[in-house]
Biotite code that builds the C-alpha atoms (Angstrom):
import biotite.structure as struc

atoms = struc.array([
    struc.Atom([4.547, 27.409, 28.906], chain_id="A", res_id=1, res_name="MET", atom_name="CA", element="C"),
    struc.Atom([5.579, 25.164, 31.612], chain_id="A", res_id=2, res_name="LEU", atom_name="CA", element="C"),
    struc.Atom([4.521, 21.793, 32.571], chain_id="A", res_id=3, res_name="PHE", atom_name="CA", element="C"),
    struc.Atom([4.503, 20.460, 35.936], chain_id="A", res_id=4, res_name="SER", atom_name="CA", element="C"),
    struc.Atom([6.022, 17.022, 36.626], chain_id="A", res_id=5, res_name="LYS", atom_name="CA", element="C"),
    struc.Atom([2.506, 15.485, 37.265], chain_id="A", res_id=6, res_name="PRO", atom_name="CA", element="C"),
    struc.Atom([1.421, 16.860, 33.887], chain_id="A", res_id=7, res_name="THR", atom_name="CA", element="C"),
    struc.Atom([4.644, 15.511, 31.860], chain_id="A", res_id=8, res_name="ILE", atom_name="CA", element="C"),
    struc.Atom([3.718, 12.163, 33.686], chain_id="A", res_id=9, res_name="THR", atom_name="CA", element="C"),
    struc.Atom([0.422, 11.931, 32.372], chain_id="A", res_id=10, res_name="ALA", atom_name="CA", element="C"),
    struc.Atom([1.280, 13.145, 28.810], chain_id="A", res_id=11, res_name="ILE", atom_name="CA", element="C"),
    struc.Atom([3.595, 10.412, 28.849], chain_id="A", res_id=12, res_name="GLY", atom_name="CA", element="C"),
    struc.Atom([1.385, 7.757, 30.036], chain_id="A", res_id=13, res_name="LEU", atom_name="CA", element="C"),
    struc.Atom([-1.076, 8.706, 27.361], chain_id="A", res_id=14, res_name="SER", atom_name="CA", element="C"),
    struc.Atom([1.182, 8.014, 24.845], chain_id="A", res_id=15, res_name="LEU", atom_name="CA", element="C"),
    struc.Atom([1.693, 4.191, 26.439], chain_id="A", res_id=16, res_name="LEU", atom_name="CA", element="C"),
    struc.Atom([-1.219, 2.502, 25.185], chain_id="A", res_id=17, res_name="PRO", atom_name="CA", element="C"),
    struc.Atom([-0.453, 3.326, 21.326], chain_id="A", res_id=18, res_name="ALA", atom_name="CA", element="C"),
    struc.Atom([2.918, 1.873, 21.884], chain_id="A", res_id=19, res_name="SER", atom_name="CA", element="C"),
    struc.Atom([1.748, -1.224, 23.748], chain_id="A", res_id=20, res_name="LEU", atom_name="CA", element="C"),
    struc.Atom([-1.044, -1.849, 20.833], chain_id="A", res_id=21, res_name="ALA", atom_name="CA", element="C"),
    struc.Atom([1.877, -2.025, 18.216], chain_id="A", res_id=22, res_name="GLN", atom_name="CA", element="C"),
    struc.Atom([4.067, -4.009, 20.539], chain_id="A", res_id=23, res_name="LEU", atom_name="CA", element="C"),
    struc.Atom([1.174, -6.661, 21.109], chain_id="A", res_id=24, res_name="SER", atom_name="CA", element="C"),
    struc.Atom([1.062, -7.486, 17.603], chain_id="A", res_id=25, res_name="GLU", atom_name="CA", element="C"),
    struc.Atom([3.937, -9.817, 17.798], chain_id="A", res_id=26, res_name="LEU", atom_name="CA", element="C"),
    struc.Atom([3.596, -12.316, 20.589], chain_id="A", res_id=27, res_name="SER", atom_name="CA", element="C"),
    struc.Atom([5.953, -15.191, 21.620], chain_id="A", res_id=28, res_name="VAL", atom_name="CA", element="C"),
    struc.Atom([4.331, -18.458, 22.755], chain_id="A", res_id=29, res_name="PHE", atom_name="CA", element="C"),
    struc.Atom([3.961, -22.128, 21.729], chain_id="A", res_id=30, res_name="PRO", atom_name="CA", element="C"),
    struc.Atom([2.504, -23.289, 18.385], chain_id="A", res_id=31, res_name="PRO", atom_name="CA", element="C"),
    struc.Atom([-0.767, -25.453, 18.943], chain_id="A", res_id=32, res_name="GLY", atom_name="CA", element="C"),
    struc.Atom([-2.795, -27.454, 16.553], chain_id="A", res_id=33, res_name="GLY", atom_name="CA", element="C"),
    struc.Atom([-1.583, -29.038, 13.232], chain_id="A", res_id=34, res_name="PRO", atom_name="CA", element="C"),
    struc.Atom([0.815, -27.474, 10.872], chain_id="A", res_id=35, res_name="GLY", atom_name="CA", element="C"),
    struc.Atom([4.113, -28.010, 8.910], chain_id="A", res_id=36, res_name="THR", atom_name="CA", element="C"),
    struc.Atom([7.727, -26.557, 9.729], chain_id="A", res_id=37, res_name="ILE", atom_name="CA", element="C"),
    struc.Atom([9.071, -24.653, 7.254], chain_id="A", res_id=38, res_name="LEU", atom_name="CA", element="C"),
    struc.Atom([12.760, -24.295, 6.620], chain_id="A", res_id=39, res_name="VAL", atom_name="CA", element="C"),
    struc.Atom([14.105, -20.956, 5.357], chain_id="A", res_id=40, res_name="THR", atom_name="CA", element="C"),
    struc.Atom([17.547, -19.935, 4.467], chain_id="A", res_id=41, res_name="LEU", atom_name="CA", element="C"),
    struc.Atom([18.489, -16.968, 6.685], chain_id="A", res_id=42, res_name="ASN", atom_name="CA", element="C"),
    struc.Atom([17.753, -13.691, 4.764], chain_id="A", res_id=43, res_name="GLY", atom_name="CA", element="C"),
    struc.Atom([15.551, -15.487, 2.083], chain_id="A", res_id=44, res_name="GLN", atom_name="CA", element="C"),
    struc.Atom([11.776, -14.670, 1.967], chain_id="A", res_id=45, res_name="GLY", atom_name="CA", element="C"),
    struc.Atom([10.547, -18.150, 0.482], chain_id="A", res_id=46, res_name="ALA", atom_name="CA", element="C"),
    struc.Atom([10.949, -21.473, 2.374], chain_id="A", res_id=47, res_name="SER", atom_name="CA", element="C"),
    struc.Atom([13.529, -23.969, 0.909], chain_id="A", res_id=48, res_name="THR", atom_name="CA", element="C"),
    struc.Atom([12.025, -27.036, 2.203], chain_id="A", res_id=49, res_name="GLY", atom_name="CA", element="C"),
    struc.Atom([10.460, -28.493, 5.593], chain_id="A", res_id=50, res_name="CYS", atom_name="CA", element="C"),
    struc.Atom([10.975, -30.805, 8.202], chain_id="A", res_id=51, res_name="LEU", atom_name="CA", element="C"),
    struc.Atom([10.074, -34.350, 7.803], chain_id="A", res_id=52, res_name="ASN", atom_name="CA", element="C"),
    struc.Atom([8.486, -36.584, 10.418], chain_id="A", res_id=53, res_name="ASP", atom_name="CA", element="C"),
    struc.Atom([11.799, -37.430, 11.678], chain_id="A", res_id=54, res_name="GLN", atom_name="CA", element="C"),
    struc.Atom([12.753, -33.918, 12.173], chain_id="A", res_id=55, res_name="GLY", atom_name="CA", element="C"),
    struc.Atom([15.381, -33.564, 9.131], chain_id="A", res_id=56, res_name="LEU", atom_name="CA", element="C"),
    struc.Atom([15.240, -30.750, 6.641], chain_id="A", res_id=57, res_name="TRP", atom_name="CA", element="C"),
    struc.Atom([14.089, -32.201, 3.422], chain_id="A", res_id=58, res_name="THR", atom_name="CA", element="C"),
    struc.Atom([13.334, -31.361, -0.140], chain_id="A", res_id=59, res_name="LEU", atom_name="CA", element="C"),
    struc.Atom([12.456, -34.807, -1.265], chain_id="A", res_id=60, res_name="LYS", atom_name="CA", element="C"),
    struc.Atom([10.169, -36.172, 1.390], chain_id="A", res_id=61, res_name="ASP", atom_name="CA", element="C"),
    struc.Atom([6.754, -34.938, 2.258], chain_id="A", res_id=62, res_name="ALA", atom_name="CA", element="C"),
    struc.Atom([6.450, -32.171, 5.034], chain_id="A", res_id=63, res_name="CYS", atom_name="CA", element="C"),
    struc.Atom([5.392, -33.895, 8.210], chain_id="A", res_id=64, res_name="ALA", atom_name="CA", element="C"),
    struc.Atom([2.253, -32.728, 9.939], chain_id="A", res_id=65, res_name="ILE", atom_name="CA", element="C"),
    struc.Atom([3.358, -31.644, 13.445], chain_id="A", res_id=66, res_name="PHE", atom_name="CA", element="C"),
    struc.Atom([0.661, -31.241, 16.244], chain_id="A", res_id=67, res_name="GLN", atom_name="CA", element="C"),
    struc.Atom([1.640, -28.604, 18.698], chain_id="A", res_id=68, res_name="GLY", atom_name="CA", element="C"),
    struc.Atom([0.275, -29.263, 22.176], chain_id="A", res_id=69, res_name="ASN", atom_name="CA", element="C"),
    struc.Atom([0.169, -25.620, 23.027], chain_id="A", res_id=70, res_name="GLY", atom_name="CA", element="C"),
    struc.Atom([2.636, -26.280, 25.752], chain_id="A", res_id=71, res_name="GLN", atom_name="CA", element="C"),
    struc.Atom([5.652, -26.257, 23.831], chain_id="A", res_id=72, res_name="GLY", atom_name="CA", element="C"),
    struc.Atom([5.841, -29.880, 22.452], chain_id="A", res_id=73, res_name="GLY", atom_name="CA", element="C"),
    struc.Atom([5.608, -30.407, 18.650], chain_id="A", res_id=74, res_name="LEU", atom_name="CA", element="C"),
    struc.Atom([4.668, -34.022, 17.752], chain_id="A", res_id=75, res_name="GLY", atom_name="CA", element="C"),
    struc.Atom([4.299, -36.144, 14.627], chain_id="A", res_id=76, res_name="SER", atom_name="CA", element="C"),
    struc.Atom([3.145, -39.434, 13.566], chain_id="A", res_id=77, res_name="ASP", atom_name="CA", element="C"),
    struc.Atom([6.773, -40.765, 14.641], chain_id="A", res_id=78, res_name="LEU", atom_name="CA", element="C"),
    struc.Atom([6.927, -38.962, 17.996], chain_id="A", res_id=79, res_name="GLY", atom_name="CA", element="C"),
    struc.Atom([7.772, -35.587, 19.326], chain_id="A", res_id=80, res_name="TYR", atom_name="CA", element="C"),
    struc.Atom([10.837, -33.550, 17.833], chain_id="A", res_id=81, res_name="ILE", atom_name="CA", element="C"),
    struc.Atom([13.347, -32.650, 20.476], chain_id="A", res_id=82, res_name="ILE", atom_name="CA", element="C"),
    struc.Atom([16.764, -31.645, 21.130], chain_id="A", res_id=83, res_name="LEU", atom_name="CA", element="C"),
    struc.Atom([19.505, -34.100, 21.908], chain_id="A", res_id=84, res_name="ASP", atom_name="CA", element="C"),
    struc.Atom([22.284, -33.599, 24.018], chain_id="A", res_id=85, res_name="SER", atom_name="CA", element="C"),
    struc.Atom([24.187, -31.763, 21.192], chain_id="A", res_id=86, res_name="SER", atom_name="CA", element="C"),
    struc.Atom([21.156, -29.397, 20.498], chain_id="A", res_id=87, res_name="SER", atom_name="CA", element="C"),
    struc.Atom([20.269, -31.309, 17.190], chain_id="A", res_id=88, res_name="SER", atom_name="CA", element="C"),
    struc.Atom([16.764, -31.750, 16.336], chain_id="A", res_id=89, res_name="ILE", atom_name="CA", element="C"),
    struc.Atom([15.664, -35.471, 16.672], chain_id="A", res_id=90, res_name="VAL", atom_name="CA", element="C"),
    struc.Atom([12.634, -37.308, 17.121], chain_id="A", res_id=91, res_name="THR", atom_name="CA", element="C"),
    struc.Atom([11.670, -39.349, 20.254], chain_id="A", res_id=92, res_name="THR", atom_name="CA", element="C"),
    struc.Atom([8.898, -41.873, 20.891], chain_id="A", res_id=93, res_name="THR", atom_name="CA", element="C"),
    struc.Atom([8.877, -40.899, 24.549], chain_id="A", res_id=94, res_name="GLY", atom_name="CA", element="C"),
    struc.Atom([7.358, -37.881, 26.167], chain_id="A", res_id=95, res_name="THR", atom_name="CA", element="C"),
    struc.Atom([8.244, -34.417, 24.999], chain_id="A", res_id=96, res_name="TRP", atom_name="CA", element="C"),
    struc.Atom([11.083, -32.762, 26.456], chain_id="A", res_id=97, res_name="SER", atom_name="CA", element="C"),
    struc.Atom([11.774, -29.601, 24.541], chain_id="A", res_id=98, res_name="THR", atom_name="CA", element="C"),
    struc.Atom([9.524, -26.424, 24.736], chain_id="A", res_id=99, res_name="ALA", atom_name="CA", element="C"),
    struc.Atom([9.066, -24.784, 21.411], chain_id="A", res_id=100, res_name="TRP", atom_name="CA", element="C"),
    struc.Atom([7.846, -21.257, 21.086], chain_id="A", res_id=101, res_name="VAL", atom_name="CA", element="C"),
    struc.Atom([7.543, -19.004, 18.143], chain_id="A", res_id=102, res_name="GLY", atom_name="CA", element="C"),
    struc.Atom([6.545, -15.464, 17.075], chain_id="A", res_id=103, res_name="THR", atom_name="CA", element="C"),
    struc.Atom([3.009, -14.998, 16.360], chain_id="A", res_id=104, res_name="HIS", atom_name="CA", element="C"),
    struc.Atom([1.502, -12.023, 14.420], chain_id="A", res_id=105, res_name="VAL", atom_name="CA", element="C"),
    struc.Atom([-1.919, -10.705, 15.915], chain_id="A", res_id=106, res_name="ASN", atom_name="CA", element="C"),
    struc.Atom([-2.277, -13.887, 17.944], chain_id="A", res_id=107, res_name="GLN", atom_name="CA", element="C"),
    struc.Atom([-2.370, -15.835, 14.702], chain_id="A", res_id=108, res_name="GLY", atom_name="CA", element="C"),
    struc.Atom([-1.611, -19.547, 14.402], chain_id="A", res_id=109, res_name="ARG", atom_name="CA", element="C"),
    struc.Atom([1.590, -19.326, 12.250], chain_id="A", res_id=110, res_name="ASP", atom_name="CA", element="C"),
    struc.Atom([4.999, -18.871, 14.237], chain_id="A", res_id=111, res_name="ALA", atom_name="CA", element="C"),
    struc.Atom([7.938, -17.725, 12.653], chain_id="A", res_id=112, res_name="ALA", atom_name="CA", element="C"),
    struc.Atom([11.461, -17.817, 14.269], chain_id="A", res_id=113, res_name="TRP", atom_name="CA", element="C"),
    struc.Atom([10.838, -21.131, 16.036], chain_id="A", res_id=114, res_name="LEU", atom_name="CA", element="C"),
    struc.Atom([13.047, -21.490, 19.374], chain_id="A", res_id=115, res_name="GLN", atom_name="CA", element="C"),
    struc.Atom([13.757, -24.372, 21.529], chain_id="A", res_id=116, res_name="ALA", atom_name="CA", element="C"),
    struc.Atom([14.282, -23.975, 25.339], chain_id="A", res_id=117, res_name="GLN", atom_name="CA", element="C"),
    struc.Atom([14.365, -20.093, 25.166], chain_id="A", res_id=118, res_name="ILE", atom_name="CA", element="C"),
    struc.Atom([16.439, -18.759, 27.631], chain_id="A", res_id=119, res_name="GLY", atom_name="CA", element="C"),
    struc.Atom([18.745, -21.652, 28.082], chain_id="A", res_id=120, res_name="THR", atom_name="CA", element="C"),
    struc.Atom([22.450, -21.027, 27.369], chain_id="A", res_id=121, res_name="THR", atom_name="CA", element="C"),
    struc.Atom([25.672, -23.042, 28.071], chain_id="A", res_id=122, res_name="GLY", atom_name="CA", element="C"),
    struc.Atom([25.935, -26.652, 27.818], chain_id="A", res_id=123, res_name="ASP", atom_name="CA", element="C"),
    struc.Atom([22.178, -27.545, 27.923], chain_id="A", res_id=124, res_name="ALA", atom_name="CA", element="C"),
    struc.Atom([20.487, -28.132, 24.825], chain_id="A", res_id=125, res_name="PRO", atom_name="CA", element="C"),
    struc.Atom([18.900, -25.084, 22.884], chain_id="A", res_id=126, res_name="TRP", atom_name="CA", element="C"),
    struc.Atom([18.390, -23.378, 19.759], chain_id="A", res_id=127, res_name="GLY", atom_name="CA", element="C"),
    struc.Atom([16.920, -20.843, 17.803], chain_id="A", res_id=128, res_name="GLY", atom_name="CA", element="C"),
    struc.Atom([15.982, -18.343, 16.196], chain_id="A", res_id=129, res_name="PRO", atom_name="CA", element="C"),
    struc.Atom([18.851, -19.315, 13.825], chain_id="A", res_id=130, res_name="LEU", atom_name="CA", element="C"),
    struc.Atom([19.624, -23.166, 13.185], chain_id="A", res_id=131, res_name="TRP", atom_name="CA", element="C"),
    struc.Atom([22.681, -24.532, 11.565], chain_id="A", res_id=132, res_name="TYR", atom_name="CA", element="C"),
    struc.Atom([23.932, -27.361, 9.378], chain_id="A", res_id=133, res_name="THR", atom_name="CA", element="C"),
    struc.Atom([27.051, -28.166, 7.387], chain_id="A", res_id=134, res_name="ASN", atom_name="CA", element="C"),
    struc.Atom([25.190, -28.298, 4.062], chain_id="A", res_id=135, res_name="ALA", atom_name="CA", element="C"),
    struc.Atom([21.730, -27.909, 2.314], chain_id="A", res_id=136, res_name="GLN", atom_name="CA", element="C"),
    struc.Atom([19.483, -31.093, 1.644], chain_id="A", res_id=137, res_name="PRO", atom_name="CA", element="C"),
    struc.Atom([19.053, -32.272, -2.171], chain_id="A", res_id=138, res_name="ASP", atom_name="CA", element="C"),
    struc.Atom([17.295, -34.847, -4.035], chain_id="A", res_id=139, res_name="ASP", atom_name="CA", element="C"),
    struc.Atom([18.869, -37.736, -2.383], chain_id="A", res_id=140, res_name="THR", atom_name="CA", element="C"),
    struc.Atom([19.781, -36.147, 1.176], chain_id="A", res_id=141, res_name="THR", atom_name="CA", element="C"),
    struc.Atom([18.110, -34.828, 4.189], chain_id="A", res_id=142, res_name="ASN", atom_name="CA", element="C"),
    struc.Atom([20.085, -33.034, 6.756], chain_id="A", res_id=143, res_name="VAL", atom_name="CA", element="C"),
    struc.Atom([20.031, -32.524, 10.490], chain_id="A", res_id=144, res_name="ALA", atom_name="CA", element="C"),
    struc.Atom([19.605, -29.161, 11.895], chain_id="A", res_id=145, res_name="LEU", atom_name="CA", element="C"),
    struc.Atom([21.446, -27.983, 15.034], chain_id="A", res_id=146, res_name="ASN", atom_name="CA", element="C"),
    struc.Atom([20.780, -25.136, 17.524], chain_id="A", res_id=147, res_name="GLY", atom_name="CA", element="C"),
    struc.Atom([24.291, -24.179, 17.704], chain_id="A", res_id=148, res_name="HIS", atom_name="CA", element="C"),
    struc.Atom([26.871, -22.655, 14.863], chain_id="A", res_id=149, res_name="ALA", atom_name="CA", element="C"),
    struc.Atom([28.937, -25.374, 13.647], chain_id="A", res_id=150, res_name="ILE", atom_name="CA", element="C"),
    struc.Atom([31.743, -25.151, 11.200], chain_id="A", res_id=151, res_name="ALA", atom_name="CA", element="C"),
    struc.Atom([31.092, -24.001, 7.368], chain_id="A", res_id=152, res_name="SER", atom_name="CA", element="C"),
    struc.Atom([27.446, -23.525, 8.615], chain_id="A", res_id=153, res_name="SER", atom_name="CA", element="C"),
    struc.Atom([24.484, -22.988, 6.485], chain_id="A", res_id=154, res_name="VAL", atom_name="CA", element="C"),
    struc.Atom([21.987, -20.753, 8.600], chain_id="A", res_id=155, res_name="GLN", atom_name="CA", element="C"),
    struc.Atom([18.159, -21.023, 8.449], chain_id="A", res_id=156, res_name="VAL", atom_name="CA", element="C"),
    struc.Atom([15.116, -20.280, 10.458], chain_id="A", res_id=157, res_name="THR", atom_name="CA", element="C"),
    struc.Atom([12.235, -22.530, 11.273], chain_id="A", res_id=158, res_name="LEU", atom_name="CA", element="C"),
    struc.Atom([8.401, -21.701, 10.947], chain_id="A", res_id=159, res_name="SER", atom_name="CA", element="C"),
    struc.Atom([5.313, -23.310, 12.157], chain_id="A", res_id=160, res_name="PHE", atom_name="CA", element="C"),
    struc.Atom([2.735, -23.221, 9.267], chain_id="A", res_id=161, res_name="ASN", atom_name="CA", element="C"),
    struc.Atom([-0.724, -23.781, 10.652], chain_id="A", res_id=162, res_name="SER", atom_name="CA", element="C"),
    struc.Atom([-2.872, -26.055, 8.617], chain_id="A", res_id=163, res_name="THR", atom_name="CA", element="C"),
    struc.Atom([-5.771, -25.646, 11.181], chain_id="A", res_id=164, res_name="PHE", atom_name="CA", element="C"),
    struc.Atom([-9.279, -25.438, 9.425], chain_id="A", res_id=165, res_name="VAL", atom_name="CA", element="C"),
    struc.Atom([-11.993, -23.835, 11.726], chain_id="A", res_id=166, res_name="ALA", atom_name="CA", element="C"),
    struc.Atom([-15.304, -25.966, 11.115], chain_id="A", res_id=167, res_name="SER", atom_name="CA", element="C"),
])
C-alpha cells in the first residue's frame, strides 16, 4: 500500500502531540515564592548541604529561605544572591542583577539544575547547571560557589526546594 505525501504528513502530525506532551513535563523558568537552595554533589542523589543567607554552601549554618520573585531574582533576609564579575555567588543589598532559572517538573514549584544568566557565555558572569568550588564545606568552613570550572574543582548542582504552603 502506497501513501501519498499529504497522508504521511498527516500521520506524522498526529504523533506530534504525544511527543510535545512528554516534553512539556519539563519546563525551564524562574523559581517563585519561598524556598531553600539545596547543594548536591554532581552525580549524587541526596543533597549535601544548602546555601546560607550569604550565598555560601554550608553544612553547619541554617539554610536560608530565598524568595523567588518569579522574574529571576532570588532574595534572602540579607539581600539578593547574584553573580559577581568572576561568576561567584555573592549577596547584594542592592537590586537583583542575576536572572536565575531552573528545570521544573510538571509546572511544580521545585526547580532542579539552577542556572544563572542562561545563554550568557564568555567573560560576562554566568553559571550552571554545574557549579564549582575548590573544596567541600565542613563543620567549621562554608565555601563559595563559582559558575566556571576552576582548578581541582568539586562539581555540584543547585536546586530550589519550595517551602510554599497553599492556604
